[in-house]
N, C-alpha and C positions, 0 to 999 in steps of 0.2 A: 853792430847794433848796441845801443845802451841797455843796461839792465832795467827790467820793469820794476815798479810802475813808471810810466812816462807821464809827464804833466804838460798841458798846453794851456797857455793863458792868452786870452784876447779881451778886448773891451770894445764897447760901442757907445757912441755919444750922439745926441741929437737935440734939437730944439723942438718946439711944439709943432712945427711944420717942416717940410723939406726932407733932405737926405739924412741918412744915418751914416756916420763915419765909423768904420770897423778897423781896428788896429791890432797888431801883434808886434812884439819887439823884433826889430830887424827886417820887417816886411813893409812893403808899400801899403798905404791905407787903401781900403776898398770903400767906395760909396755905394750904399744900397738904398732901396726904397720899396714900398709895397708894390707887388706886381699889378698889372692891369686888371687881373681877375678880382683884386681887392681894391679897385678904384685908384690904384697908384698910377704913376706916369708911364710905366712900361718901358722906360729907357735906362734903367739901372738894374744891376743884379739885385735880386730879392732873396730873403731867407729861403724861400721855396726852391729857387733856382740854384742857390749855393748848395743846398742839401743834395739835390739831384746831381749836380756837378761833382760833389764829393763822392757819390757812388761811382760815377764814371772814372774819376781820377784814381780812386782807390783800386778799382778793378784793373786798370792799366798798370799801375805800379805793382800790384800784387802779381799780375801775370808776368811782368818783366822779371821780378825776383824768382818766381817759380820756374820760368823758362830758362833763366841763367843757371839755376841750381840743377836743372834737369838736362842741361846741355842742348836745348832746342834752339836751333838757328831760325830766326824769323826776320822779316824785313819791314813790317808795318802792322799796326793794330789801330783800327778805328772803333771807338766804343761810343754808342749812343745810348742814352737812358731816358725812358719815359716814366715819370713819376705820376701816380694817381693820387690826388688829394680828395678826400671825401668826408662826409659827416657820418660817424659811427657812434651809436649810443650817446648822442648829444655832444660829441667831441669832434673837432676837425683834426684829421690826421692823415698822413700818407698811408694808404692801404696796400699799394703795390708799386713795384719797380720792375720794368721790363728792360733788361740789359741786352743790347744787340751788339755783338762783337764780330767784326770783320777782320780776319787775320790773313796776312800775306806771308807765304812761305817760299823759300827757294825751291827750285825744281828738285824732285827726288826726295822731298821731306816726308817724314812719317806723319800723315794727316791724322791717323787715329791717336797717336801720342799727343799731337797738338790739340785735338779736341778734348782729350782727357785733361790736359793742363789748363785749358780754358775753363772747364767745369770745376777743376780744383781751385782755380783762382776765384771763381764766383763763391764757392763754399768757404774760402779763406779770407774774403774781404772783411776787414775789421769794421768798416762803416756799416755794411748791410748786416753783419753779425751783431751790431749794436742797436739795430732797429727791429720793430715788430712786424713791419710790412712784408708781404709775400714778395719774393724775388724770383723772376723767371729769366732764363738765359736763352737767347737765340744766337746761333753760331753760324757763320759763313767763313769758309776757309778756301783761299785761292792759292794755287802754286804757280810760280812764274816759269 
């Protein structure tokens, strides 16, 4: 890992109507639009969905690193996130994220250790640690 601080640069461009083009050096562009809830077309990624997806992505990547460091063998992780957007004190903001993690383990695995590492991953996720919304974690663990 590189020494901190890390810097990330992106840009977005658009005209008066239509899609927004989001770019970062070395990556494919993403086209976004307002979500259907804000009268957008509902057929493109929106800033709201990108943020909620970032929570899920960060959780999975954090778990991967923690599990590897802890020597936990696992076969799959599905992470769903529900973000709640609301008006609070006159400002629109995300107030909660519910993270649902479904972890698959090989037979004979230490389920208690796996649950602890999932909880540690939620607490260590840099995206949710950067936000003020409440985060809850629901865990389901299956052994093969």
